[in-house]
C-alpha positions in Angstrom: 119.3 144.1 -3.9 120.8 140.3 -4.2 120.2 137.1 -5.4 117.6 134.5 -3.9 117.8 131.2 -4.7 114.0 129.8 -5.8 114.2 126.7 -4.2 116.5 126.9 -1.0 116.0 130.3 -0.5 120.3 131.1 0.2 121.3 134.7 -0.8 123.9 135.4 -3.3 125.1 139.6 -4.3 123.9 140.4 -7.0 127.0 139.8 -8.4 127.1 136.5 -7.8 127.0 133.2 -9.3 124.1 132.2 -12.2 122.8 129.6 -9.7 122.6 128.5 -6.8 124.6 125.4 -5.4 122.1 123.4 -4.7 121.3 124.0 -8.9 118.3 126.4 -9.1 118.0 129.1 -10.4 118.4 132.3 -8.4 115.3 135.4 -8.4 116.3 138.8 -7.8 115.6 140.1 -3.7 115.2 143.1 -2.7 114.0 144.9 -5.1 112.7 148.9 -3.7 109.5 150.0 -3.4 107.3 151.5 -5.8 106.2 154.9 -4.9 102.4 155.1 -4.6 101.2 157.0 -7.9 103.0 156.0 -10.8 105.3 158.9 -11.5 105.1 161.1 -14.8 106.4 158.4 -17.8 109.5 159.6 -20.0 108.8 156.9 -23.1 112.3 158.8 -25.0 114.3 156.6 -22.5 113.1 153.9 -23.5 113.0 150.6 -21.3 114.2 152.7 -18.4 111.3 155.4 -18.6 109.9 154.7 -15.1 112.4 155.4 -12.9 113.5 152.8 -10.4 111.7 150.1 -11.9 115.0 148.2 -13.4 117.4 147.2 -11.0 120.6 148.6 -13.4 121.8 151.9 -14.8 121.6 151.8 -19.1 124.5 150.9 -20.1 123.3 149.8 -23.0 120.8 150.1 -25.6 119.1 150.7 -28.5 116.0 152.8 -27.7 113.9 149.5 -27.0 110.6 149.3 -25.3 107.2 151.2 -25.7 105.8 148.7 -29.0 102.7 149.7 -29.7 99.8 148.1 -28.4 96.8 148.0 -30.9 93.5 147.2 -31.2 92.9 142.9 -33.6 90.4 143.1 -35.5 88.4 141.2 -32.4 86.4 143.3 -30.2 88.5 142.7 -26.6 91.8 141.7 -28.0 94.9 143.7 -28.4 97.8 142.8 -29.6 101.3 144.3 -28.9 103.8 144.4 -31.1 107.1 142.5 -29.7 108.0 142.3 -33.3 109.0 145.8 -33.4 112.1 146.3 -31.7 115.7 146.7 -32.8 116.2 142.8 -33.4 112.9 141.6 -34.4 111.8 140.6 -31.0 111.2 140.4 -27.2 113.5 139.4 -26.2 116.0 142.8 -26.6 113.9 143.9 -23.2 116.2 141.1 -21.5 119.4 141.9 -23.3 119.6 145.1 -22.7 119.4 144.5 -19.1 121.4 141.6 -18.7 124.1 143.8 -20.8 123.8 147.1 -18.8 124.3 144.5 -16.2 127.4 142.7 -17.5 128.9 146.1 -18.1 128.5 146.6 -15.0 130.5 144.2 -14.3 133.2 144.7 -16.2 132.5 141.6 -18.5 134.7 141.5 -21.7 133.3 138.6 -22.9 129.4 137.0 -22.9 128.1 133.8 -23.7 124.5 131.9 -24.7 123.5 129.1 -26.2 120.3 129.8 -28.3 120.3 129.6 -32.2 116.8 132.2 -32.3 116.4 135.0 -31.0 117.9 134.9 -28.1 121.1 134.6 -29.8 120.6 137.7 -31.8 119.5 139.6 -29.2 122.2 138.9 -26.2 124.9 139.1 -30.1 123.2 142.4 -30.8 123.4 144.4 -27.4 127.2 142.3 -26.7 128.4 144.6 -29.7 126.7 147.4 -29.1 128.8 147.7 -25.9 132.0 146.6 -27.6 132.0 143.6 -26.0 132.7 139.8 -27.4 129.5 137.3 -27.4 129.7 133.1 -28.3 126.2 131.8 -28.9 126.8 128.2 -28.9 123.8 126.5 -31.8 122.6 123.6 -32.6 124.5 122.6 -35.5 120.4 121.9 -37.6 119.2 125.5 -36.3 118.0 127.2 -39.4 120.6 128.8 -40.7 118.9 132.1 -41.0 119.0 132.8 -37.9 122.6 131.8 -37.9 123.3 134.8 -40.4 121.2 137.0 -38.7 123.8 136.2 -35.2 127.2 135.7 -37.8 126.3 139.7 -38.8 126.8 141.1 -35.9 130.1 139.9 -35.4 130.2 137.2 -32.9 131.5 133.9 -32.7 128.8 130.8 -33.4 129.9 127.3 -31.6 127.6 124.5 -33.5 127.4 121.9 -30.8 125.9 118.0 -32.0 122.7 116.6 -30.4 119.7 118.1 -28.7 118.9 121.8 -26.9 120.2 119.6 -24.2 123.7 119.5 -25.3 123.8 123.0 -26.6 122.9 124.1 -23.3 125.0 121.9 -21.5 128.1 122.7 -23.8 128.1 126.3 -23.1 127.8 125.6 -19.0 130.4 123.8 -19.7 132.3 127.0 -21.1 130.5 129.1 -18.5 132.3 126.9 -15.1 135.8 126.6 -17.1 135.6 130.4 -17.2 134.9 131.1 -20.7 133.2 134.7 -20.2 129.6 135.8 -18.6 126.7 133.9 -18.6 124.0 136.1 -20.6 121.7 133.6 -20.1 118.1 134.6 -21.3 117.0 131.3 -19.5 118.8 131.5 -16.6 120.0 135.5 -15.8 116.6 136.8 -13.6 117.8 140.1 -15.0 116.0 138.8 -18.1 113.2 139.2 -16.2 114.2 142.0 -14.6 113.6 143.4 -18.3 111.3 141.5 -19.8 108.4 142.7 -16.3 108.6 145.9 -18.2 106.5 144.6 -20.6 103.7 144.4 -17.8 105.0 147.9 -16.9 104.1 149.2 -21.1 100.4 147.4 -21.1 100.0 149.6 -18.0 100.8 152.3 -18.7 99.0 152.1 -22.6 96.2 151.0 -21.4 95.8 154.0 -18.7 96.7 151.7 -15.5 94.2 149.3 -16.3 95.0 145.7 -16.5 93.4 143.3 -19.5 91.8 140.5 -18.1 94.1 138.1 -19.6 97.7 137.8 -20.9 97.9 135.5 -23.5 101.5 134.5 -24.4 104.2 132.1 -26.4 105.5 129.3 -23.7 108.9 127.6 -23.9 111.9 128.9 -21.3 109.2 131.6 -20.2 111.1 134.5 -19.8 107.9 136.9 -21.5 105.7 134.9 -19.4 107.4 135.4 -16.2 108.4 139.0 -16.8 105.1 139.7 -17.4 103.9 137.9 -14.1 106.4 139.7 -12.1 105.7 143.1 -13.2 102.3 143.1 -12.7 102.2 141.8 -9.2 105.0 144.4 -8.9 102.5 147.3 -10.3 99.5 145.7 -7.9 101.8 145.9 -5.0 102.2 149.7 -5.2 98.8 150.4 -6.1 98.7 151.0 -10.3 96.5 148.9 -10.9 94.0 147.3 -9.4 94.5 143.4 -10.2 96.8 141.5 -12.3 95.6 139.7 -15.1 94.8 136.2 -15.4 98.4 134.5 -17.1 97.9 132.1 -20.1 100.7 129.9 -21.9 100.7 128.6 -25.4 103.2 125.7 -25.9 103.5 123.6 -29.1 102.0 120.4 -29.2 104.9 117.4 -29.4 107.0 119.2 -26.4 104.4 121.1 -23.7 106.1 120.3 -20.2 103.8 123.1 -18.0 101.1 121.7 -20.5 101.1 118.1 -19.1 101.6 119.2 -15.8 99.0 120.6 -16.2 97.1 117.5 -16.8 96.3 119.7 -20.3 98.1 117.8 -22.9 95.7 116.7 -25.6 97.9 116.2 -28.7 101.2 114.4 -28.7 102.2 115.5 -33.0 105.2 118.0 -32.7 104.6 121.0 -33.4 107.4 122.1 -35.3 106.0 125.3 -36.6 106.5 126.6 -33.5 110.5 126.0 -33.2 111.1 128.6 -31.1 109.2 127.5 -28.1 110.3 124.0 -28.0 111.9 123.7 -24.8 112.0 120.0 -23.5 113.1 121.5 -19.8 112.3 125.2 -18.9 115.0 126.2 -16.8 111.8 127.8 -14.3 109.4 125.2 -15.0 108.2 125.3 -11.4 108.2 128.9 -11.4 106.1 129.0 -14.4 103.5 126.6 -12.7 103.7 129.2 -9.9 102.7 131.8 -11.5 100.1 130.4 -13.9 98.4 128.9 -9.8 98.6 132.3 -8.4 97.0 134.0 -11.5 94.0 131.9 -12.8 95.2 131.3 -16.0 96.4 128.1 -17.5 99.0 126.2 -20.3 97.9 124.7 -23.5 99.6 123.2 -26.0 98.3 124.2 -30.0 98.9 121.6 -33.0 100.9 122.9 -36.5 97.5 123.2 -37.7 96.3 125.5 -35.3 99.3 127.8 -35.1 99.1 127.9 -39.5 95.7 129.2 -39.1 95.8 131.6 -36.0 99.6 132.4 -38.6 97.0 133.2 -41.5 95.1 135.1 -38.9 97.6 137.3 -38.0 99.2 137.5 -42.2 94.9 139.2 -43.2 95.9 142.0 -40.6 98.9 143.5 -42.0 101.1 141.7 -39.6 103.6 139.3 -40.6 105.1 137.2 -38.0 107.7 134.5 -37.1 104.8 131.1 -36.5 105.2 130.6 -33.2 104.0 134.6 -32.4 100.8 132.6 -33.9 100.5 130.6 -31.1 99.3 132.3 -28.9 96.8 133.7 -30.7 95.5 129.9 -31.4 95.7 129.2 -27.9 93.6 132.1 -27.4 91.1 130.7 -29.6 91.4 127.1 -28.2 90.6 128.9 -25.0 87.1 130.8 -25.3 86.2 128.0 -27.7 86.8 126.2 -24.0 84.7 128.8 -22.3 88.0 129.3 -20.1 88.3 132.9 -21.3 85.1 134.3 -21.7 83.7 136.5 -25.3 83.9 139.4 -23.5 86.9 139.6 -21.5 89.7 142.2 -22.6 92.7 140.4 -23.6 96.4 141.5 -24.8 98.7 138.9 -26.6 101.9 139.8 -27.4 103.1 139.3 -30.5 107.2 138.2 -29.8 109.0 137.6 -32.8 109.5 139.0 -36.7 109.4 136.5 -39.5 112.8 135.7 -40.3 111.9 132.8 -43.1 113.2 134.9 -45.5 
């Protein structure tokens, strides 16, 4: 296996840099082919239930994986309960794989920039691994999220400025040799972890992919992981078709939606703060995945998010409002006829409610 530049195609060893010399993000190349038939799945092994699907051994784990897939009240809709992971979000999929890779490389300190679920996941798995973690966060980040990160024992580095300033401060620390960059946005091992979402959905549905998958979309770590996972399963013959992939953004901060020509409302949706990413690192890859699957991206308002959140609460699901953007976006897409009323859809519920 190797690291491959998503732009110029330059290759690096698996233990190579966190980004290409040209400045572009890296993907994993040379992943082994899956067998012609799905093997027996040992769900007690968590993310590592399918031998050969992940590129690293489970050097650090909290038993993550195999979140329930349940029927929603609406016909033709299933929820995957990603908020039931150990730290309360799907980001544990990536964190477990990234920290296992970091340990394999001999890292004794990791750094990450995130004031939310990714920061908590990386800090938690670093604590489990027994290594230091420092998380770069905005000074105005929500106190509840910062307390959760601090409780892991990780150090917080508070940075003045916008989200991009926080990332740049973290990158400066990486370049100064302060630690291994366990980035949910840049590290391709993180996407290898989130690709297990596709494996689980397919297995839980008897190796039949849904017609569509609708996810919240910020940096696109779950969206891209799903794309890579379903594509790998389809190439192996384990599923017949790749589902159409739809990413739902927050209005006012919706670069992928704008690139698709669908930005209808500039009102900033601050309820969905978890996906307010103005410049996603892998934006070109997200657009390619949308095009390849026949999907799309739309942005939902705070009012639409609130309505989706209330609907989930009415079904007994108490989640972070950002999770409700996917349901709100699905409602819009069905109203517009983009997703047919009789289509079979899976929506991941991506994060636990941390308002208290």
